[in-house]
N, C-alpha and C positions, 0 to 999 in steps of 0.2 A: 532399510527401506520401509516406508509406511504405505500400505495399499489401502485405499478408501475408494468407494464407488460414488457415483453422482448423487444418489439418494442420501448417502450419509452426509456429504458436503451441504446439500440443500438443508438437510435438518440442522446442521451445526450452523449454517449461515442464518437460518430463522431464529435460532437461539441467540446468536451474536447480536442481532437487531435489538434485543431486549436486554441482554445481560452482558454487555460489553464493557471494557476498561476505558477505551478512547475510540472517538469517531471523529472524522472531519475529512476535508479535501486534501489530497496531496496530488502532486503531479508524477505521473508515471511515464517512463520512456516509451516510445512506440516499439514494435517489434525490430523495426529497420534502424533503431537508435537515432533517427533524425529529428524526431520532435518530441515534445512532451504534450501529453493529455491530462487533463484535470479529471480525476476519479475520486469517488467517495470511498474511503477507506474505514474498516472497522476492525479494530484489535480485540479479538476474544481468545483468551488464555495464549497459547502460543502459536495463533493463527491470525494472519492478516488478511481479511477478505477485501476485494475491492470490487465496486460496482460502476455502471456508467454514470450514475447519479443517485442522489440521496433516497429517490422513491423506488428505485429498482428493488425487487424482492430476491432475484436470482443473480449470484455473484458471477462477474467476469472472470474470476480467477482468485486463487488463493496462495498465499506464501506461508510456508512453514518456517517458522522464526527459530526453531531449535538450533542451537550453536552459533546463532547470529548476534550481532553487536551493532549499537549505532554510535556514530561519530558525528560530531557537528562539523559542517562544511563551512569552512571560512571563504568568504566571496569578497571580491574587489568591491570597494565601496560603490554603490549605485548600479551595480551589475546584477542580473538574475543569473542563477546557475546554468540556464539553458544558453547562455551567451558566452560562456566560458568553456575552455577545455576541462573536462572532468575525468579524474581518474578513480577507478573503483576496484577494490580487492574482492567484492562480492558480484554476484551476477545481478543482483536487485540493486538499483540505484534510483531513489526517489527524493524528492524534495518537498519540504512542507510550505504550503502557502499560509495555512492556519490549521491548527489541531486543537481541539479543546476537550477537557474532561467533562464527561457527561454522567 
């Protein structure tokens, strides 16, 4: 179990804006899992911060990536992931529209 408070997350988030590995827009499932929302994501060490958009300074949330892995999602030709039935082994399911190294 990792315990952090809001001020620590904000400090890490500010550092992530300037010292990140990757940043870009991803689509995040809504809480009720019916829609996808585009969010700005920033990867900093083993933390994946997400924001409403690129200009927001306070994160909407953070995902601790310790023990996680990525798999490529194979989609039917011409279909978007949100229009297919997706199965996930992890709680967090995102798909990439574009992600670039900065």
